[in-house]
C-alpha positions, 0 to 999 in steps of 0.5 A, spaced: 494 516 472 501 518 473 499 522 479 496 515 481 502 511 480 506 516 484 502 516 490 502 509 490 509 509 490 509 514 496 504 510 499 508 503 498 515 507 501 511 509 507 508 502 508 515 499 508 518 505 512 513 504 518 513 496 517 518 494 522 524 489 519 527 488 513 522 487 507 525 483 501 521 487 496 523 490 490 521 497 487 515 494 482 512 490 488 512 496 493 509 500 487 504 495 486 502 494 494 502 502 494 497 502 488 493 496 491 493 500 498 491 507 494 485 503 491 483 500 498 484 507 501 480 511 496 474 506 496 474 506 504 474 514 503 468 514 498 464 509 502 465 514 508 463 520 503 469 524 504 471 524 497 471 520 490 475 514 489 481 517 485 481 524 490 486 525 495 484 526 502 487 525 509 482 519 511 483 516 504 491 517 505 491 514 512 487 508 510 491 507 504 498 507 508 494 502 513 492 498 508 499 498 504 502 496 511 498 490 511 499 488 504 506 489 505 506 484 511 502 479 507 507 479 501 512 478 506 509 472 509 507 469 503 514 470 500 517 467 507 513 461 506 515 460 499 523 460 501 522 455 507 519 450 502 525 450 497 
């Protein structure tokens, strides 16, 4: 479980580095988006038969980072809409 949290934090940080521009996300948001991306990557890798959902492999890692980049972009868009309304 601790390894899963650390992997989520690393994947979330990588996603923020890959995504251009400044993101107004805190450490907790980065961790949660990285964890969500890790789960998505694990599910996709599991469906493709390359490993278990909690097993770290190359394909799962790549999909997790891509999913996290998309999640960071989505979170950024949602946060941007909220600040425009005020």
